[in-house]
PQR file with spaces between the fields and no chain letter, atoms N, CA, C, O and H, PARSE charges and radii, in Angstrom:
ATOM       1  N    MET     1     -37.043  -52.067   -5.005 -0.4000 1.5000
ATOM       2  CA   MET     1     -38.274  -52.414   -5.664 -0.0000 2.0000
ATOM       3  C    MET     1     -39.249  -51.254   -5.508  0.5500 1.7000
ATOM       4  O    MET     1     -39.390  -50.696   -4.420 -0.5500 1.4000
ATOM       5  N    ALA     2     -39.907  -50.903   -6.574 -0.4000 1.5000
ATOM       6  CA   ALA     2     -40.828  -49.778   -6.575 -0.0000 2.0000
ATOM       7  C    ALA     2     -42.134  -50.149   -5.881  0.5500 1.7000
ATOM       8  O    ALA     2     -42.520  -51.317   -5.847 -0.5500 1.4000
ATOM       9  H    ALA     2     -39.792  -51.357   -7.458  0.4000 1.0000
ATOM      10  N    LYS     3     -42.798  -49.160   -5.337 -0.4000 1.5000
ATOM      11  CA   LYS     3     -44.078  -49.376   -4.679 -0.0000 2.0000
ATOM      12  C    LYS     3     -45.144  -49.612   -5.749  0.5500 1.7000
ATOM      13  O    LYS     3     -45.243  -48.861   -6.719 -0.5500 1.4000
ATOM      14  H    LYS     3     -42.485  -48.211   -5.364  0.4000 1.0000
ATOM      15  N    HIS     4     -45.932  -50.657   -5.559 -0.4000 1.5000
ATOM      16  CA   HIS     4     -46.957  -50.999   -6.544 -0.0000 2.0000
ATOM      17  C    HIS     4     -48.264  -50.294   -6.214  0.5500 1.7000
ATOM      18  O    HIS     4     -48.554  -50.044   -5.043 -0.5500 1.4000
ATOM      19  H    HIS     4     -45.852  -51.268   -4.771  0.4000 1.0000
ATOM      20  N    PRO     5     -49.063  -49.968   -7.238 -0.5600 1.5000
ATOM      21  CA   PRO     5     -50.345  -49.309   -6.990  0.2800 2.0000
ATOM      22  C    PRO     5     -51.319  -50.235   -6.267  0.5500 1.7000
ATOM      23  O    PRO     5     -51.237  -51.456   -6.401 -0.5500 1.4000
ATOM      24  N    THR     6     -52.240  -49.651   -5.501 -0.4000 1.5000
ATOM      25  CA   THR     6     -53.215  -50.454   -4.768 -0.0000 2.0000
ATOM      26  C    THR     6     -54.453  -50.759   -5.606  0.5500 1.7000
ATOM      27  O    THR     6     -55.166  -51.719   -5.314 -0.5500 1.4000
ATOM      28  H    THR     6     -52.306  -48.659   -5.392  0.4000 1.0000
ATOM      29  N    ASP     7     -54.720  -49.970   -6.632 -0.4000 1.5000
ATOM      30  CA   ASP     7     -55.862  -50.223   -7.508 -0.0000 2.0000
ATOM      31  C    ASP     7     -55.569  -51.471   -8.344  0.5500 1.7000
ATOM      32  O    ASP     7     -54.524  -51.537   -8.991 -0.5500 1.4000
ATOM      33  H    ASP     7     -54.140  -49.191   -6.868  0.4000 1.0000
ATOM      34  N    PRO     8     -56.465  -52.460   -8.344 -0.5600 1.5000
ATOM      35  CA   PRO     8     -56.204  -53.713   -9.076  0.2800 2.0000
ATOM      36  C    PRO     8     -55.976  -53.500  -10.576  0.5500 1.7000
ATOM      37  O    PRO     8     -55.149  -54.189  -11.174 -0.5500 1.4000
ATOM      38  N    ASN     9     -56.693  -52.565  -11.185 -0.4000 1.5000
ATOM      39  CA   ASN     9     -56.523  -52.327  -12.616 -0.0000 2.0000
ATOM      40  C    ASN     9     -55.151  -51.720  -12.910  0.5500 1.7000
ATOM      41  O    ASN     9     -54.486  -52.124  -13.864 -0.5500 1.4000
ATOM      42  H    ASN     9     -57.365  -52.006  -10.699  0.4000 1.0000
ATOM      43  N    GLN    10     -54.729  -50.761  -12.101 -0.4000 1.5000
ATOM      44  CA   GLN    10     -53.410  -50.159  -12.294 -0.0000 2.0000
ATOM      45  C    GLN    10     -52.306  -51.183  -12.017  0.5500 1.7000
ATOM      46  O    GLN    10     -51.282  -51.197  -12.701 -0.5500 1.4000
ATOM      47  H    GLN    10     -55.269  -50.434  -11.326  0.4000 1.0000
ATOM      48  N    LEU    11     -52.516  -52.036  -11.018 -0.4000 1.5000
ATOM      49  CA   LEU    11     -51.545  -53.072  -10.693 -0.0000 2.0000
ATOM      50  C    LEU    11     -51.421  -54.051  -11.845  0.5500 1.7000
ATOM      51  O    LEU    11     -50.312  -54.440  -12.212 -0.5500 1.4000
ATOM      52  H    LEU    11     -53.348  -52.025  -10.463  0.4000 1.0000
ATOM      53  N    ALA    12     -52.556  -54.457  -12.423 -0.4000 1.5000
ATOM      54  CA   ALA    12     -52.535  -55.381  -13.559 -0.0000 2.0000
ATOM      55  C    ALA    12     -51.793  -54.764  -14.743  0.5500 1.7000
ATOM      56  O    ALA    12     -51.006  -55.444  -15.402 -0.5500 1.4000
ATOM      57  H    ALA    12     -53.456  -54.141  -12.125  0.4000 1.0000
ATOM      58  N    LYS    13     -52.039  -53.481  -15.016 -0.4000 1.5000
ATOM      59  CA   LYS    13     -51.358  -52.800  -16.117 -0.0000 2.0000
ATOM      60  C    LYS    13     -49.851  -52.769  -15.860  0.5500 1.7000
ATOM      61  O    LYS    13     -49.052  -52.975  -16.774 -0.5500 1.4000
ATOM      62  H    LYS    13     -52.678  -52.929  -14.480  0.4000 1.0000
ATOM      63  N    ARG    14     -49.479  -52.512  -14.625 -0.4000 1.5000
ATOM      64  CA   ARG    14     -48.049  -52.458  -14.285 -0.0000 2.0000
ATOM      65  C    ARG    14     -47.392  -53.826  -14.438  0.5500 1.7000
ATOM      66  O    ARG    14     -46.274  -53.926  -14.945 -0.5500 1.4000
ATOM      67  H    ARG    14     -50.128  -52.345  -13.883  0.4000 1.0000
ATOM      68  N    ILE    15     -48.077  -54.870  -14.005 -0.4000 1.5000
ATOM      69  CA   ILE    15     -47.524  -56.221  -14.118 -0.0000 2.0000
ATOM      70  C    ILE    15     -47.327  -56.589  -15.591  0.5500 1.7000
ATOM      71  O    ILE    15     -46.302  -57.162  -15.960 -0.5500 1.4000
ATOM      72  H    ILE    15     -48.985  -54.789  -13.593  0.4000 1.0000
ATOM      73  N    ILE    16     -48.317  -56.256  -16.432 -0.4000 1.5000
ATOM      74  CA   ILE    16     -48.199  -56.520  -17.872 -0.0000 2.0000
ATOM      75  C    ILE    16     -47.037  -55.713  -18.451  0.5500 1.7000
ATOM      76  O    ILE    16     -46.267  -56.226  -19.264 -0.5500 1.4000
ATOM      77  H    ILE    16     -49.150  -55.791  -16.132  0.4000 1.0000
ATOM      78  N    GLY    17     -46.912  -54.466  -18.040 -0.4000 1.5000
ATOM      79  CA   GLY    17     -45.827  -53.631  -18.532 -0.0000 2.0000
ATOM      80  C    GLY    17     -44.462  -54.181  -18.159  0.5500 1.7000
ATOM      81  O    GLY    17     -43.536  -54.149  -18.970 -0.5500 1.4000
ATOM      82  H    GLY    17     -47.537  -54.050  -17.381  0.4000 1.0000
ATOM      83  N    ILE    18     -44.330  -54.684  -16.943 -0.4000 1.5000
ATOM      84  CA   ILE    18     -43.067  -55.275  -16.498 -0.0000 2.0000
ATOM      85  C    ILE    18     -42.791  -56.565  -17.273  0.5500 1.7000
ATOM      86  O    ILE    18     -41.661  -56.814  -17.694 -0.5500 1.4000
ATOM      87  H    ILE    18     -45.082  -54.710  -16.285  0.4000 1.0000
ATOM      88  N    ALA    19     -43.839  -57.388  -17.458 -0.4000 1.5000
ATOM      89  CA   ALA    19     -43.677  -58.668  -18.158 -0.0000 2.0000
ATOM      90  C    ALA    19     -43.282  -58.474  -19.616  0.5500 1.7000
ATOM      91  O    ALA    19     -42.509  -59.266  -20.156 -0.5500 1.4000
ATOM      92  H    ALA    19     -44.757  -57.186  -17.116  0.4000 1.0000
ATOM      93  N    THR    20     -43.800  -57.434  -20.260 -0.4000 1.5000
ATOM      94  CA   THR    20     -43.491  -57.191  -21.668 -0.0000 2.0000
ATOM      95  C    THR    20     -42.234  -56.346  -21.854  0.5500 1.7000
ATOM      96  O    THR    20     -41.767  -56.172  -22.979 -0.5500 1.4000
ATOM      97  H    THR    20     -44.428  -56.791  -19.822  0.4000 1.0000
ATOM      98  N    GLY    21     -41.683  -55.821  -20.763 -0.4000 1.5000
ATOM      99  CA   GLY    21     -40.463  -55.036  -20.860 -0.0000 2.0000
ATOM     100  C    GLY    21     -40.695  -53.567  -21.159  0.5500 1.7000
ATOM     101  O    GLY    21     -39.733  -52.824  -21.348 -0.5500 1.4000
ATOM     102  H    GLY    21     -42.063  -55.962  -19.849  0.4000 1.0000
ATOM     103  N    GLU    22     -41.947  -53.128  -21.207 -0.4000 1.5000
ATOM     104  CA   GLU    22     -42.255  -51.720  -21.463 -0.0000 2.0000
ATOM     105  C    GLU    22     -41.994  -50.849  -20.243  0.5500 1.7000
ATOM     106  O    GLU    22     -41.770  -49.644  -20.357 -0.5500 1.4000
ATOM     107  H    GLU    22     -42.729  -53.732  -21.054  0.4000 1.0000
ATOM     108  N    GLU    23     -42.027  -51.479  -19.077 -0.4000 1.5000
ATOM     109  CA   GLU    23     -41.892  -50.748  -17.820 -0.0000 2.0000
ATOM     110  C    GLU    23     -40.869  -51.460  -16.947  0.5500 1.7000
ATOM     111  O    GLU    23     -40.748  -52.685  -16.990 -0.5500 1.4000
ATOM     112  H    GLU    23     -42.210  -52.458  -18.984  0.4000 1.0000
ATOM     113  N    SER    24     -40.139  -50.693  -16.163 -0.4000 1.5000
ATOM     114  CA   SER    24     -39.141  -51.271  -15.280 -0.0000 2.0000
ATOM     115  C    SER    24     -39.729  -51.427  -13.882  0.5500 1.7000
ATOM     116  O    SER    24     -40.540  -50.611  -13.443 -0.5500 1.4000
ATOM     117  H    SER    24     -40.237  -49.699  -16.128  0.4000 1.0000
ATOM     118  N    ASP    25     -39.311  -52.483  -13.191 -0.4000 1.5000
ATOM     119  CA   ASP    25     -39.797  -52.715  -11.832 -0.0000 2.0000
ATOM     120  C    ASP    25     -39.060  -51.848  -10.827  0.5500 1.7000
ATOM     121  O    ASP    25     -39.541  -51.663   -9.709 -0.5500 1.4000
ATOM     122  H    ASP    25     -38.653  -53.145  -13.547  0.4000 1.0000
ATOM     123  N    THR    26     -37.915  -51.316  -11.195 -0.4000 1.5000
ATOM     124  CA   THR    26     -37.126  -50.487  -10.289 -0.0000 2.0000
ATOM     125  C    THR    26     -37.109  -49.055  -10.811  0.5500 1.7000
ATOM     126  O    THR    26     -36.100  -48.600  -11.350 -0.5500 1.4000
ATOM     127  H    THR    26     -37.524  -51.466  -12.103  0.4000 1.0000
ATOM     128  N    ASP    27     -38.206  -48.357  -10.655 -0.4000 1.5000
ATOM     129  CA   ASP    27     -38.300  -46.960  -11.069 -0.0000 2.0000
ATOM     130  C    ASP    27     -37.784  -46.078   -9.945  0.5500 1.7000
ATOM     131  O    ASP    27     -38.539  -45.681   -9.057 -0.5500 1.4000
ATOM     132  H    ASP    27     -39.026  -48.727  -10.218  0.4000 1.0000
ATOM     133  N    GLU    28     -36.482  -45.772   -9.990 -0.4000 1.5000
ATOM     134  CA   GLU    28     -35.890  -44.911   -8.982 -0.0000 2.0000
ATOM     135  C    GLU    28     -35.743  -43.513   -9.566  0.5500 1.7000
ATOM     136  O    GLU    28     -35.366  -43.375  -10.730 -0.5500 1.4000
ATOM     137  H    GLU    28     -35.869  -46.094  -10.711  0.4000 1.0000
ATOM     138  N    PRO    29     -36.028  -42.481   -8.795 -0.5600 1.5000
ATOM     139  CA   PRO    29     -35.882  -41.120   -9.325  0.2800 2.0000
ATOM     140  C    PRO    29     -34.425  -40.827   -9.654  0.5500 1.7000
ATOM     141  O    PRO    29     -33.526  -41.166   -8.884 -0.5500 1.4000
ATOM     142  N    LYS    30     -34.201  -40.206  -10.778 -0.4000 1.5000
ATOM     143  CA   LYS    30     -32.844  -39.860  -11.212 -0.0000 2.0000
ATOM     144  C    LYS    30     -32.468  -38.505  -10.623  0.5500 1.7000
ATOM     145  O    LYS    30     -33.291  -37.592  -10.560 -0.5500 1.4000
ATOM     146  H    LYS    30     -34.931  -39.931  -11.403  0.4000 1.0000
ATOM     147  N    LYS    31     -31.213  -38.388  -10.194 -0.4000 1.5000
ATOM     148  CA   LYS    31     -30.733  -37.121   -9.644 -0.0000 2.0000
ATOM     149  C    LYS    31     -30.066  -36.322  -10.758  0.5500 1.7000
ATOM     150  O    LYS    31     -29.381  -36.874  -11.620 -0.5500 1.4000
ATOM     151  H    LYS    31     -30.544  -39.129  -10.245  0.4000 1.0000
ATOM     152  N    ASP    32     -30.278  -35.035  -10.719 -0.4000 1.5000
ATOM     153  CA   ASP    32     -29.666  -34.139  -11.691 -0.0000 2.0000
ATOM     154  C    ASP    32     -28.220  -33.905  -11.273  0.5500 1.7000
ATOM     155  O    ASP    32     -27.981  -33.361  -10.195 -0.5500 1.4000
ATOM     156  H    ASP    32     -30.834  -34.586  -10.019  0.4000 1.0000
ATOM     157  N    PRO    33     -27.237  -34.304  -12.102 -0.5600 1.5000
ATOM     158  CA   PRO    33     -25.827  -34.144  -11.710  0.2800 2.0000
ATOM     159  C    PRO    33     -25.450  -32.692  -11.422  0.5500 1.7000
ATOM     160  O    PRO    33     -24.619  -32.432  -10.551 -0.5500 1.4000
ATOM     161  N    ALA    34     -26.047  -31.751  -12.137 -0.4000 1.5000
ATOM     162  CA   ALA    34     -25.731  -30.341  -11.897 -0.0000 2.0000
ATOM     163  C    ALA    34     -26.205  -29.915  -10.506  0.5500 1.7000
ATOM     164  O    ALA    34     -25.506  -29.185   -9.802 -0.5500 1.4000
ATOM     165  H    ALA    34     -26.722  -31.961  -12.844  0.4000 1.0000
ATOM     166  N    ALA    35     -27.391  -30.373  -10.116 -0.4000 1.5000
ATOM     167  CA   ALA    35     -27.926  -30.025   -8.802 -0.0000 2.0000
ATOM     168  C    ALA    35     -27.093  -30.678   -7.696  0.5500 1.7000
ATOM     169  O    ALA    35     -26.870  -30.075   -6.646 -0.5500 1.4000
ATOM     170  H    ALA    35     -27.959  -30.966  -10.687  0.4000 1.0000
ATOM     171  N    VAL    36     -26.641  -31.894   -7.929 -0.4000 1.5000
ATOM     172  CA   VAL    36     -25.819  -32.589   -6.937 -0.0000 2.0000
ATOM     173  C    VAL    36     -24.497  -31.847   -6.744  0.5500 1.7000
ATOM     174  O    VAL    36     -24.030  -31.676   -5.618 -0.5500 1.4000
ATOM     175  H    VAL    36     -26.823  -32.384   -8.782  0.4000 1.0000
ATOM     176  N    ALA    37     -23.899  -31.410   -7.858 -0.4000 1.5000
ATOM     177  CA   ALA    37     -22.625  -30.689   -7.778 -0.0000 2.0000
ATOM     178  C    ALA    37     -22.796  -29.371   -7.025  0.5500 1.7000
ATOM     179  O    ALA    37     -21.943  -29.001   -6.218 -0.5500 1.4000
ATOM     180  H    ALA    37     -24.278  -31.550   -8.772  0.4000 1.0000
ATOM     181  N    LEU    38     -23.893  -28.666   -7.286 -0.4000 1.5000
ATOM     182  CA   LEU    38     -24.132  -27.399   -6.586 -0.0000 2.0000
ATOM     183  C    LEU    38     -24.337  -27.622   -5.096  0.5500 1.7000
ATOM     184  O    LEU    38     -23.863  -26.832   -4.278 -0.5500 1.4000
ATOM     185  H    LEU    38     -24.586  -28.966   -7.941  0.4000 1.0000
ATOM     186  N    GLY    39     -25.036  -28.687   -4.738 -0.4000 1.5000
ATOM     187  CA   GLY    39     -25.308  -28.965   -3.334 -0.0000 2.0000
ATOM     188  C    GLY    39     -24.062  -29.309   -2.548  0.5500 1.7000
ATOM     189  O    GLY    39     -23.952  -28.964   -1.372 -0.5500 1.4000
ATOM     190  H    GLY    39     -25.420  -29.328   -5.402  0.4000 1.0000
ATOM     191  N    ARG    40     -23.124  -29.984   -3.186 -0.4000 1.5000
ATOM     192  CA   ARG    40     -21.910  -30.393   -2.469 -0.0000 2.0000
ATOM     193  C    ARG    40     -20.855  -29.312   -2.448  0.5500 1.7000
ATOM     194  O    ARG    40     -19.909  -29.392   -1.665 -0.5500 1.4000
ATOM     195  H    ARG    40     -23.214  -30.265   -4.142  0.4000 1.0000
ATOM     196  N    ARG    41     -20.992  -28.315   -3.278 -0.4000 1.5000
ATOM     197  CA   ARG    41     -19.949  -27.289   -3.372 -0.0000 2.0000
ATOM     198  C    ARG    41     -19.685  -26.635   -2.021  0.5500 1.7000
ATOM     199  O    ARG    41     -18.531  -26.547   -1.600 -0.5500 1.4000
ATOM     200  H    ARG    41     -21.761  -28.250   -3.914  0.4000 1.0000
ATOM     201  N    GLY    42     -20.711  -26.179   -1.342 -0.4000 1.5000
ATOM     202  CA   GLY    42     -20.511  -25.504   -0.060 -0.0000 2.0000
ATOM     203  C    GLY    42     -20.715  -26.412    1.128  0.5500 1.7000
ATOM     204  O    GLY    42     -20.266  -26.092    2.228 -0.5500 1.4000
ATOM     205  H    GLY    42     -21.648  -26.250   -1.683  0.4000 1.0000
ATOM     206  N    GLY    43     -21.381  -27.537    0.939 -0.4000 1.5000
ATOM     207  CA   GLY    43     -21.738  -28.399    2.049 -0.0000 2.0000
ATOM     208  C    GLY    43     -20.576  -29.068    2.747  0.5500 1.7000
ATOM     209  O    GLY    43     -20.648  -29.335    3.947 -0.5500 1.4000
ATOM     210  H    GLY    43     -21.746  -27.797    0.045  0.4000 1.0000
ATOM     211  N    LEU    44     -19.508  -29.342    2.022 -0.4000 1.5000
ATOM     212  CA   LEU    44     -18.393  -30.061    2.621 -0.0000 2.0000
ATOM     213  C    LEU    44     -17.544  -29.187    3.528  0.5500 1.7000
ATOM     214  O    LEU    44     -16.839  -29.702    4.396 -0.5500 1.4000
ATOM     215  H    LEU    44     -19.449  -29.124    1.048  0.4000 1.0000
ATOM     216  N    LYS    45     -17.599  -27.877    3.345 -0.4000 1.5000
ATOM     217  CA   LYS    45     -16.745  -26.998    4.131 -0.0000 2.0000
ATOM     218  C    LYS    45     -17.523  -26.051    5.035  0.5500 1.7000
ATOM     219  O    LYS    45     -16.924  -25.204    5.697 -0.5500 1.4000
ATOM     220  H    LYS    45     -18.172  -27.459    2.640  0.4000 1.0000
ATOM     221  N    GLY    46     -18.838  -26.179    5.074 -0.4000 1.5000
ATOM     222  CA   GLY    46     -19.706  -25.218    5.745 -0.0000 2.0000
ATOM     223  C    GLY    46     -19.371  -24.893    7.184  0.5500 1.7000
ATOM     224  O    GLY    46     -19.020  -23.751    7.484 -0.5500 1.4000
ATOM     225  H    GLY    46     -19.325  -26.867    4.537  0.4000 1.0000
ATOM     226  N    GLY    47     -19.467  -25.860    8.086 -0.4000 1.5000
ATOM     227  CA   GLY    47     -19.268  -25.591    9.508 -0.0000 2.0000
ATOM     228  C    GLY    47     -17.848  -25.183    9.845  0.5500 1.7000
ATOM     229  O    GLY    47     -17.626  -24.290   10.662 -0.5500 1.4000
ATOM     230  H    GLY    47     -19.752  -26.787    7.842  0.4000 1.0000
ATOM     231  N    LYS    48     -16.892  -25.838    9.216 -0.4000 1.5000
ATOM     232  CA   LYS    48     -15.487  -25.533    9.492 -0.0000 2.0000
ATOM     233  C    LYS    48     -15.143  -24.125    9.017  0.5500 1.7000
ATOM     234  O    LYS    48     -14.454  -23.381    9.715 -0.5500 1.4000
ATOM     235  H    LYS    48     -17.072  -26.563    8.552  0.4000 1.0000
ATOM     236  N    ALA    49     -15.624  -23.761    7.826 -0.4000 1.5000
ATOM     237  CA   ALA    49     -15.340  -22.426    7.295 -0.0000 2.0000
ATOM     238  C    ALA    49     -15.994  -21.354    8.158  0.5500 1.7000
ATOM     239  O    ALA    49     -15.415  -20.290    8.381 -0.5500 1.4000
ATOM     240  H    ALA    49     -16.184  -24.365    7.259  0.4000 1.0000
ATOM     241  N    ARG    50     -17.214  -21.638    8.649 -0.4000 1.5000
ATOM     242  CA   ARG    50     -17.896  -20.664    9.502 -0.0000 2.0000
ATOM     243  C    ARG    50     -17.142  -20.487   10.815  0.5500 1.7000
ATOM     244  O    ARG    50     -16.983  -19.363   11.292 -0.5500 1.4000
ATOM     245  H    ARG    50     -17.685  -22.501    8.468  0.4000 1.0000
ATOM     246  N    ALA    51     -16.682  -21.577   11.397 -0.4000 1.5000
ATOM     247  CA   ALA    51     -15.950  -21.493   12.664 -0.0000 2.0000
ATOM     248  C    ALA    51     -14.655  -20.708   12.496  0.5500 1.7000
ATOM     249  O    ALA    51     -14.271  -19.947   13.385 -0.5500 1.4000
ATOM     250  H    ALA    51     -16.812  -22.490   11.010  0.4000 1.0000
ATOM     251  N    GLU    52     -13.977  -20.886   11.359 -0.4000 1.5000
ATOM     252  CA   GLU    52     -12.725  -20.161   11.133 -0.0000 2.0000
ATOM     253  C    GLU    52     -12.959  -18.670   10.922  0.5500 1.7000
ATOM     254  O    GLU    52     -12.097  -17.851   11.241 -0.5500 1.4000
ATOM     255  H    GLU    52     -14.289  -21.504   10.637  0.4000 1.0000
ATOM     256  N    SER    53     -14.127  -18.318   10.385 -0.4000 1.5000
ATOM     257  CA   SER    53     -14.394  -16.908   10.106 -0.0000 2.0000
ATOM     258  C    SER    53     -14.866  -16.140   11.336  0.5500 1.7000
ATOM     259  O    SER    53     -14.811  -14.911   11.352 -0.5500 1.4000
ATOM     260  H    SER    53     -14.827  -18.983   10.126  0.4000 1.0000
ATOM     261  N    LEU    54     -15.332  -16.851   12.372 -0.4000 1.5000
ATOM     262  CA   LEU    54     -15.819  -16.191   13.582 -0.0000 2.0000
ATOM     263  C    LEU    54     -14.662  -15.847   14.516  0.5500 1.7000
ATOM     264  O    LEU    54     -13.652  -16.549   14.571 -0.5500 1.4000
ATOM     265  H    LEU    54     -15.377  -17.850   12.359  0.4000 1.0000
ATOM     266  N    SER    55     -14.836  -14.760   15.238 -0.4000 1.5000
ATOM     267  CA   SER    55     -13.835  -14.406   16.246 -0.0000 2.0000
ATOM     268  C    SER    55     -14.019  -15.334   17.455  0.5500 1.7000
ATOM     269  O    SER    55     -15.104  -15.880   17.653 -0.5500 1.4000
ATOM     270  H    SER    55     -15.656  -14.190   15.193  0.4000 1.0000
ATOM     271  N    PRO    56     -12.970  -15.515   18.260 -0.5600 1.5000
ATOM     272  CA   PRO    56     -13.097  -16.369   19.444  0.2800 2.0000
ATOM     273  C    PRO    56     -14.204  -15.903   20.391  0.5500 1.7000
ATOM     274  O    PRO    56     -14.882  -16.723   21.010 -0.5500 1.4000
ATOM     275  N    GLU    57     -14.385  -14.584   20.502 -0.4000 1.5000
ATOM     276  CA   GLU    57     -15.434  -14.066   21.382 -0.0000 2.0000
ATOM     277  C    GLU    57     -16.821  -14.457   20.866  0.5500 1.7000
ATOM     278  O    GLU    57     -17.687  -14.864   21.640 -0.5500 1.4000
ATOM     279  H    GLU    57     -13.834  -13.917   19.999  0.4000 1.0000
ATOM     280  N    LYS    58     -17.019  -14.331   19.566 -0.4000 1.5000
ATOM     281  CA   LYS    58     -18.320  -14.655   18.970 -0.0000 2.0000
ATOM     282  C    LYS    58     -18.595  -16.161   19.083  0.5500 1.7000
ATOM     283  O    LYS    58     -19.721  -16.565   19.374 -0.5500 1.4000
ATOM     284  H    LYS    58     -16.315  -14.001   18.937  0.4000 1.0000
ATOM     285  N    ARG    59     -17.565  -16.994   18.852 -0.4000 1.5000
ATOM     286  CA   ARG    59     -17.730  -18.447   19.002 -0.0000 2.0000
ATOM     287  C    ARG    59     -18.112  -18.800   20.424  0.5500 1.7000
ATOM     288  O    ARG    59     -18.973  -19.651   20.648 -0.5500 1.4000
ATOM     289  H    ARG    59     -16.650  -16.666   18.616  0.4000 1.0000
ATOM     290  N    SER    60     -17.473  -18.148   21.389 -0.4000 1.5000
ATOM     291  CA   SER    60     -17.769  -18.395   22.794 -0.0000 2.0000
ATOM     292  C    SER    60     -19.199  -17.986   23.126  0.5500 1.7000
ATOM     293  O    SER    60     -19.896  -18.680   23.867 -0.5500 1.4000
ATOM     294  H    SER    60     -16.774  -17.457   21.206  0.4000 1.0000
ATOM     295  N    GLU    61     -19.628  -16.866   22.579 -0.4000 1.5000
ATOM     296  CA   GLU    61     -20.995  -16.391   22.807 -0.0000 2.0000
ATOM     297  C    GLU    61     -22.017  -17.390   22.247  0.5500 1.7000
ATOM     298  O    GLU    61     -23.018  -17.692   22.896 -0.5500 1.4000
ATOM     299  H    GLU    61     -19.062  -16.302   21.978  0.4000 1.0000
ATOM     300  N    ILE    62     -21.757  -17.891   21.055 -0.4000 1.5000
ATOM     301  CA   ILE    62     -22.661  -18.869   20.433 -0.0000 2.0000
ATOM     302  C    ILE    62     -22.692  -20.154   21.260  0.5500 1.7000
ATOM     303  O    ILE    62     -23.758  -20.737   21.458 -0.5500 1.4000
ATOM     304  H    ILE    62     -20.944  -17.645   20.528  0.4000 1.0000
ATOM     305  N    ALA    63     -21.524  -20.600   21.746 -0.4000 1.5000
ATOM     306  CA   ALA    63     -21.448  -21.822   22.536 -0.0000 2.0000
ATOM     307  C    ALA    63     -22.191  -21.670   23.861  0.5500 1.7000
ATOM     308  O    ALA    63     -22.880  -22.595   24.291 -0.5500 1.4000
ATOM     309  H    ALA    63     -20.658  -20.126   21.585  0.4000 1.0000
ATOM     310  N    LYS    64     -22.059  -20.514   24.512 -0.4000 1.5000
ATOM     311  CA   LYS    64     -22.768  -20.281   25.776 -0.0000 2.0000
ATOM     312  C    LYS    64     -24.272  -20.283   25.570  0.5500 1.7000
ATOM     313  O    LYS    64     -25.016  -20.834   26.381 -0.5500 1.4000
ATOM     314  H    LYS    64     -21.499  -19.763   24.163  0.4000 1.0000
ATOM     315  N    LYS    65     -24.722  -19.663   24.480 -0.4000 1.5000
ATOM     316  CA   LYS    65     -26.154  -19.625   24.165 -0.0000 2.0000
ATOM     317  C    LYS    65     -26.681  -21.040   23.916  0.5500 1.7000
ATOM     318  O    LYS    65     -27.768  -21.391   24.375 -0.5500 1.4000
ATOM     319  H    LYS    65     -24.118  -19.214   23.821  0.4000 1.0000
ATOM     320  N    ALA    66     -25.904  -21.855   23.183 -0.4000 1.5000
ATOM     321  CA   ALA    66     -26.302  -23.235   22.906 -0.0000 2.0000
ATOM     322  C    ALA    66     -26.367  -24.058   24.191  0.5500 1.7000
ATOM     323  O    ALA    66     -27.297  -24.840   24.387 -0.5500 1.4000
ATOM     324  H    ALA    66     -25.021  -21.571   22.809  0.4000 1.0000
ATOM     325  N    ALA    67     -25.384  -23.879   25.059 -0.4000 1.5000
ATOM     326  CA   ALA    67     -25.360  -24.634   26.326 -0.0000 2.0000
ATOM     327  C    ALA    67     -26.535  -24.228   27.203  0.5500 1.7000
ATOM     328  O    ALA    67     -27.136  -25.077   27.861 -0.5500 1.4000
ATOM     329  H    ALA    67     -24.628  -23.243   24.900  0.4000 1.0000
ATOM     330  N    ALA    68     -26.870  -22.939   27.220 -0.4000 1.5000
ATOM     331  CA   ALA    68     -27.992  -22.489   28.029 -0.0000 2.0000
ATOM     332  C    ALA    68     -29.297  -23.100   27.516  0.5500 1.7000
ATOM     333  O    ALA    68     -30.147  -23.491   28.315 -0.5500 1.4000
ATOM     334  H    ALA    68     -26.381  -22.249   26.685  0.4000 1.0000
ATOM     335  N    LYS    69     -29.465  -23.185   26.203 -0.4000 1.5000
ATOM     336  CA   LYS    69     -30.659  -23.799   25.639 -0.0000 2.0000
ATOM     337  C    LYS    69     -30.707  -25.288   25.957  0.5500 1.7000
ATOM     338  O    LYS    69     -31.754  -25.834   26.302 -0.5500 1.4000
ATOM     339  H    LYS    69     -28.774  -22.867   25.554  0.4000 1.0000
ATOM     340  N    ARG    70     -29.544  -25.932   25.832 -0.4000 1.5000
ATOM     341  CA   ARG    70     -29.468  -27.381   26.025 -0.0000 2.0000
ATOM     342  C    ARG    70     -29.727  -27.780   27.460  0.5500 1.7000
ATOM     343  O    ARG    70     -30.447  -28.746   27.712 -0.5500 1.4000
ATOM     344  H    ARG    70     -28.693  -25.487   25.551  0.4000 1.0000
ATOM     345  N    TRP    71     -29.152  -27.051   28.410 -0.4000 1.5000
ATOM     346  CA   TRP    71     -29.205  -27.468   29.802 -0.0000 2.0000
ATOM     347  C    TRP    71     -30.147  -26.627   30.660  0.5500 1.7000
ATOM     348  O    TRP    71     -30.310  -26.916   31.846 -0.5500 1.4000
ATOM     349  H    TRP    71     -28.568  -26.266   28.205  0.4000 1.0000
ATOM     350  N    GLY    72     -30.761  -25.611   30.101 -0.4000 1.5000
ATOM     351  CA   GLY    72     -31.583  -24.711   30.903 -0.0000 2.0000
ATOM     352  C    GLY    72     -33.029  -25.114   31.063  0.5500 1.7000
ATOM     353  O    GLY    72     -33.889  -24.248   31.230 -0.5500 1.4000
ATOM     354  H    GLY    72     -30.629  -25.377   29.138  0.4000 1.0000
ATOM     355  N    LYS    73     -33.324  -26.391   31.018 -0.4000 1.5000
ATOM     356  CA   LYS    73     -34.724  -26.842   31.141 -0.0000 2.0000
ATOM     357  C    LYS    73     -35.157  -26.962   32.579  0.5500 1.7000
ATOM     358  O    LYS    73     -36.301  -27.329   32.851 -0.5500 1.4000
ATOM     359  H    LYS    73     -32.626  -27.094   30.882  0.4000 1.0000
């Protein structure tokens, strides 16, 4: 359900619009399919692909740095 306006005049206009069918009560933003496809292209393989491309020494260095940040308080 969409959020209704707090101004009484705008609320009245919206209610009339819904009652007459000019306006929908469920105004959800539409997603652009092209943008969704672009976003998922690299997102599904990101971390795994990065881990495979790093050398074991570099991965170990990153892990040690993360552990020091996490536990070094």
